[in-house]
C-alpha positions as CSV (number, residue, x, y, z in Angstrom):
1,M,-40.7,16.1,-99.2
2,N,-40.1,12.6,-97.8
3,L,-41.9,9.4,-96.9
4,K,-41.5,8.4,-93.3
5,S,-41.8,4.7,-94.1
6,R,-38.8,4.9,-96.3
7,L,-36.6,6.8,-94.0
8,F,-36.7,5.4,-90.5
9,Q,-36.8,1.7,-90.8
10,S,-33.2,1.3,-89.8
11,D,-33.5,3.1,-86.5
12,P,-36.8,2.7,-84.7
13,Q,-35.4,4.6,-81.7
14,Q,-35.0,8.0,-83.6
15,D,-35.9,11.0,-81.5
16,R,-39.6,12.0,-81.9
17,I,-41.1,15.2,-80.5
18,Y,-44.7,16.1,-80.8
19,Y,-45.3,19.7,-81.9
20,E,-47.8,20.4,-79.1
21,N,-45.5,19.2,-76.3
22,S,-44.9,22.2,-74.1
23,E,-41.2,21.3,-73.9
24,A,-40.8,20.7,-77.6
25,V,-38.3,23.5,-78.2
26,Q,-36.0,22.4,-75.3
27,L,-36.2,18.8,-76.3
28,L,-35.4,19.5,-79.9
29,S,-32.4,21.7,-78.8
30,E,-31.1,19.0,-76.6
31,T,-31.5,16.4,-79.3
32,L,-29.7,18.5,-81.8
33,L,-26.7,19.0,-79.4
34,K,-26.6,15.2,-78.9
35,H,-26.1,14.7,-82.7
36,L,-23.8,17.6,-83.6
37,P,-20.1,16.8,-84.1
38,R,-17.7,17.1,-81.2
39,L,-15.1,18.4,-83.7
40,Y,-16.0,22.0,-82.9
41,Y,-14.0,23.4,-85.8
42,K,-16.2,21.7,-88.5
43,P,-18.5,24.1,-90.3
44,I,-22.2,23.4,-89.7
45,V,-24.4,23.8,-92.8
46,I,-28.2,23.6,-92.6
47,I,-30.1,22.9,-95.8
48,C,-33.8,23.6,-95.6
49,I,-35.4,21.8,-98.4
50,G,-38.8,22.6,-99.9
51,T,-40.8,25.2,-101.8
52,D,-43.1,28.0,-101.0
53,R,-45.4,26.9,-103.8
54,S,-46.9,24.1,-101.7
55,T,-48.4,24.4,-98.2
56,G,-47.2,21.0,-97.1
57,D,-43.7,21.4,-98.6
58,C,-42.9,24.9,-97.2
59,L,-41.7,23.7,-93.8
60,G,-38.1,23.9,-94.8
61,P,-38.1,27.4,-96.4
62,L,-40.1,28.7,-93.4
63,I,-37.4,27.4,-91.0
64,G,-34.6,28.7,-93.2
65,S,-36.1,32.2,-93.4
66,A,-36.6,32.3,-89.5
67,I,-33.1,31.0,-88.5
68,K,-31.2,32.9,-91.1
69,K,-32.1,36.1,-89.3
70,E,-31.1,34.9,-85.8
71,I,-28.0,32.6,-86.2
72,A,-24.5,33.8,-87.1
73,H,-22.3,30.7,-86.9
74,F,-24.3,28.0,-88.7
75,H,-24.6,28.4,-92.5
76,V,-28.2,28.3,-93.8
77,Y,-29.4,27.5,-97.3
78,G,-33.0,27.4,-98.4
79,T,-35.4,30.2,-97.5
80,L,-38.7,31.5,-98.7
81,K,-36.9,34.0,-100.9
82,D,-34.2,31.5,-102.2
83,P,-35.6,28.0,-101.7
84,V,-33.7,24.8,-102.2
85,H,-35.8,22.3,-104.1
86,A,-35.8,19.6,-106.8
87,V,-34.6,21.9,-109.5
88,N,-31.6,23.4,-107.7
89,L,-30.7,20.8,-105.0
90,E,-27.7,19.2,-106.9
91,E,-26.4,22.7,-107.8
92,T,-26.7,23.8,-104.2
93,L,-24.9,20.7,-102.9
94,E,-22.0,21.4,-105.3
95,M,-21.8,25.0,-104.2
96,I,-21.7,24.0,-100.6
97,K,-19.0,21.5,-101.3
98,E,-16.8,24.2,-102.9
99,K,-17.5,26.9,-100.3
100,H,-17.2,24.9,-97.1
101,N,-14.4,22.6,-96.1
102,N,-15.8,19.2,-95.1
103,P,-19.0,20.6,-93.5
104,F,-21.4,18.8,-91.2
105,I,-24.7,19.0,-93.0
106,I,-28.1,19.1,-91.3
107,A,-31.0,18.5,-93.8
108,I,-34.4,19.7,-93.0
109,D,-37.5,18.7,-94.9
110,A,-41.2,18.0,-94.6
111,C,-42.4,14.4,-94.5
112,L,-45.5,12.3,-95.1
113,G,-46.3,9.4,-92.8
114,R,-49.0,7.5,-91.0
115,L,-52.0,9.4,-89.6
116,K,-50.9,8.9,-86.0
117,S,-47.5,10.3,-86.7
118,V,-48.7,13.6,-88.2
119,G,-47.4,16.5,-86.0
120,Y,-44.2,14.7,-85.0
121,I,-40.8,16.2,-85.5
122,Q,-38.1,13.6,-85.9
123,V,-34.3,13.9,-85.5
124,D,-31.8,11.3,-86.5
125,K,-28.3,10.8,-87.8
126,G,-27.7,10.1,-91.5
127,S,-29.2,11.4,-94.7
128,I,-32.6,11.9,-96.1
129,K,-33.8,11.3,-99.7
130,P,-35.7,14.5,-100.8
131,G,-38.4,14.0,-103.3
132,A,-39.3,10.4,-102.2
133,G,-42.8,11.6,-101.2
134,V,-43.6,12.8,-104.8
135,N,-41.6,10.2,-106.7
136,K,-38.6,12.4,-107.6
137,D,-35.1,10.9,-107.8
138,L,-32.8,13.3,-105.9
139,P,-29.5,12.8,-104.1
140,A,-29.4,11.9,-100.4
141,V,-28.6,14.9,-98.2
142,G,-27.2,15.3,-94.7
143,D,-25.0,13.9,-92.0
144,M,-28.1,14.3,-89.8
145,H,-31.7,15.3,-90.5
146,I,-34.8,16.9,-89.1
147,T,-38.1,16.1,-90.6
148,G,-41.6,17.2,-89.7
149,I,-44.5,14.9,-90.6
150,V,-47.1,17.3,-92.0
151,N,-49.6,14.9,-93.5
152,I,-50.5,11.3,-94.4
153,S,-48.9,9.3,-97.2
154,G,-50.3,6.6,-99.4
155,Y,-52.3,8.2,-102.1
156,M,-52.0,11.2,-104.5
157,E,-49.2,12.7,-102.4
158,F,-49.0,15.9,-104.5
159,L,-52.6,16.8,-103.7
160,V,-52.1,15.9,-100.1
161,L,-49.2,18.4,-99.9
162,Q,-51.4,21.1,-101.5
163,N,-54.1,20.5,-98.9
164,T,-52.0,20.4,-95.8
165,R,-53.0,22.8,-93.0
166,L,-50.8,25.9,-92.9
167,H,-51.3,26.2,-89.1
168,L,-49.6,22.8,-88.5
169,V,-46.7,23.6,-90.8
170,M,-46.1,27.0,-89.3
171,S,-46.3,25.7,-85.8
172,M,-43.8,23.0,-86.5
173,A,-41.5,25.4,-88.3
174,D,-41.6,27.8,-85.3
175,I,-40.6,25.0,-82.9
176,I,-37.8,23.7,-85.1
177,S,-36.5,27.2,-85.7
178,H,-36.4,28.1,-82.0
179,G,-34.8,24.7,-81.2
180,I,-32.0,25.3,-83.8
181,I,-31.4,28.8,-82.5
182,S,-31.1,27.6,-78.9
183,A,-28.8,24.7,-80.0
184,E,-26.5,27.0,-82.0
185,K,-26.1,29.3,-79.0
186,A,-25.1,26.3,-76.7
187,Y,-22.9,24.8,-79.3
188,V,-21.0,28.0,-80.0
189,E,-20.6,28.5,-76.2
190,K,-19.1,25.0,-76.0
191,R,-16.8,25.7,-79.0
192,V,-15.5,28.9,-77.3
193,E,-14.9,26.9,-74.0
194,V,-13.0,24.2,-75.8
195,R,-10.9,26.7,-77.7
196,S,-10.2,28.6,-74.5
197,K,-9.0,25.4,-72.7
198,W,-6.8,24.5,-75.7
199,L,-5.2,28.0,-75.7
200,D,-4.6,27.7,-71.9
201,S,-2.9,24.4,-72.4
202,Q,-0.6,25.9,-75.1
203,D,0.3,28.7,-72.8
204,S,1.2,26.2,-70.1
205,V,3.5,24.3,-72.5
206,I,5.3,27.5,-73.6
207,N,5.7,28.7,-70.0
């Protein structure tokens, strides 16, 4: 769980998509593709941060569970069954570092912000600082991040998280999940195309 005010001051032009926008899935997919690395051999790791013990903080695990069933090329950590949260985040990051060679990491987390920002999904380059919304000191995560603003910040954040509407969280999780699934498909197709062109060029050199 993050605080919007602490995350996005450096780039006021970050991509923002409202969850009730009829084109939200397509916009999110296109935005993700814009930020993903052009080095198509790099492994893509998605870390969905949060816990199923809090309505407001279950956005990440909901997304992790949904996309883990549907995508085959991106690596997913953090589901409802095996969440990534404050207790095991550092351990998970170490495991990812050992298992994947120089991965590009997408961090996903719920976020608290201003009232008029609730319901917005934000995508930007750079890391997030999990736990900022509930005063926990955790390592920064991600080469890029996706956050969903699920409720307002400013006072007794822990209780705010516990009283966040599940409908909002599930709606945002559904949009983000479908956006990621769509983006992965397009990204893998591009990866295959680039590899095919490279192989053709090697054949031309040999012949």
